[in-house]
C-alpha positions in Angstrom: 0.0 0.0 0.0 1.1 3.5 -0.6 -0.1 6.6 1.3 -0.7 9.9 -0.4 1.7 12.8 0.2 -0.8 14.7 2.4 -1.1 11.8 4.7 2.7 11.5 4.8 3.1 15.2 5.8 0.3 14.9 8.4 1.9 11.8 10.0 5.3 13.5 10.1 3.8 16.6 11.7 2.1 14.5 14.4 5.3 12.7 15.2 7.3 15.9 15.5 4.6 17.4 17.7 4.6 14.3 19.9 8.4 14.6 20.3 8.2 18.2 21.6 8.3 18.9 25.3 4.9 18.9 27.0 2.8 21.9 26.1 5.5 23.5 23.9 4.1 25.5 20.9 5.7 25.2 17.5 5.0 27.7 14.7 3.8 26.4 11.4 6.9 27.8 9.7 9.2 25.9 12.2 7.2 22.7 11.6 7.5 23.1 7.8 11.3 23.4 8.2 11.4 20.4 10.5 9.5 18.1 8.2 11.1 19.4 5.0 7.8 20.4 3.4 6.6 23.8 2.0 4.8 26.0 4.4 1.6 26.0 2.4 1.3 22.2 2.6 2.1 22.2 6.3 -0.6 24.9 6.9 -3.2 22.8 5.1 -2.2 19.7 7.1 -2.3 21.6 10.4 -5.8 22.9 9.6 -7.1 19.4 8.8 -5.4 17.9 11.9 -7.0 20.6 14.0 -10.4 19.8 12.5 -9.8 16.2 13.4 -9.0 17.3 17.0 -5.5 15.9 16.9 -3.7 19.2 17.3 -4.4 22.4 19.1 -3.7 25.7 17.4 -3.3 28.9 19.4 -3.5 32.1 17.4 -1.6 35.3 18.0 2.0 36.5 18.3 2.9 34.0 21.0 0.7 31.2 19.5 1.5 28.0 17.7 0.6 24.4 17.4 0.8 21.5 19.8 -0.4 17.9 20.0 -3.7 17.4 21.7 -4.5 14.6 24.1 -6.5 12.9 21.4 -3.5 13.3 19.0 -1.3 11.5 21.5 -3.8 8.6 21.7 -4.6 8.3 18.0 -3.3 5.5 15.8 -1.7 5.5 12.4 -4.7 3.5 11.1 -7.2 6.0 12.4 -5.4 8.9 10.8 -4.9 7.2 7.5 -8.6 6.2 7.2 -9.6 9.9 7.4 -6.8 11.3 5.3 -6.6 8.7 2.6 -8.4 9.8 -0.6 -10.2 6.4 -0.6 -10.1 6.0 -4.3 -10.6 2.5 -5.5 -7.3 0.6 -5.5 -8.0 -0.7 -9.0 -8.5 1.7 -11.9 -11.7 0.5 -13.5 -11.5 2.6 -16.6 -9.6 2.1 -19.9 -8.8 4.5 -22.7 -12.1 3.5 -24.3 -14.3 4.0 -21.2 -15.4 1.8 -18.4 -13.7 -1.6 -18.0 -15.7 -4.3 -19.7 -15.2 -6.5 -16.6 -16.4 -3.9 -14.1 -19.7 -5.7 -13.4 -18.3 -9.2 -13.0 -14.9 -8.5 -11.5 -13.9 -9.2 -8.0 -10.5 -7.3 -8.1 -11.9 -4.0 -6.8 -13.4 -5.6 -3.7 -10.3 -7.7 -3.0 -8.0 -4.7 -3.3 -10.3 -2.6 -1.1 -10.3 -5.4 1.5 -6.5 -5.4 1.4 -6.4 -1.7 2.0 -8.6 -2.1 5.1 -6.3 -4.9 6.3 -3.4 -2.5 5.9 -5.2 0.0 8.1 -6.1 -2.6 10.7 -2.4 -3.6 10.9 -1.7 0.1 11.9 -4.5 0.3 14.4 -2.2 -0.9 17.2 0.5 1.7 16.5 0.0 5.1 18.1 1.6 8.2 16.7 3.0 8.9 20.1 4.8 5.5 20.1 6.6 6.4 16.9 7.9 9.8 18.1 11.5 9.8 19.3 11.8 11.5 22.7 14.9 13.4 23.6 15.8 15.9 26.3 16.8 18.4 23.6 13.3 18.9 22.1 11.9 17.9 18.8 13.6 15.4 16.5 13.1 15.9 12.8 11.4 12.8 11.4 12.0 11.8 7.8 9.8 9.1 6.2 11.2 7.5 3.1 9.3 5.9 0.2 12.2 3.9 -0.9 13.1 0.4 0.4 16.3 -0.1 2.3 18.9 -1.8 0.0 
């Protein structure tokens, strides 16, 4: 399975926020730098994570973003279910239109079941458990889409 880039950025943000000292606020610009992602993308992710109740955003000159209690308890599977674009795993169209097997094909259902199994396998992994804690503050987290050689 492959997650979309928005989900990737959102998970990285949650891990960085979990690694911050308790109650510490981070600016969106600082977070963008820490996760190596453009500010606009991080801003959109923070907005969505706030709507999901996973982060708290405090406005103003001394404001910033921090992980919420719900964010500490949430699992990777729960986050991905909301953020994934939920398109069918199989492309059921051809250059000439709808796939001729669309009505008698079991592939779409099997692949969608596999995606749900992927999420279920991540339901036991909290974001908080993935964050690296140090005494020096946040640790930049880099997710890779390439396999180790």
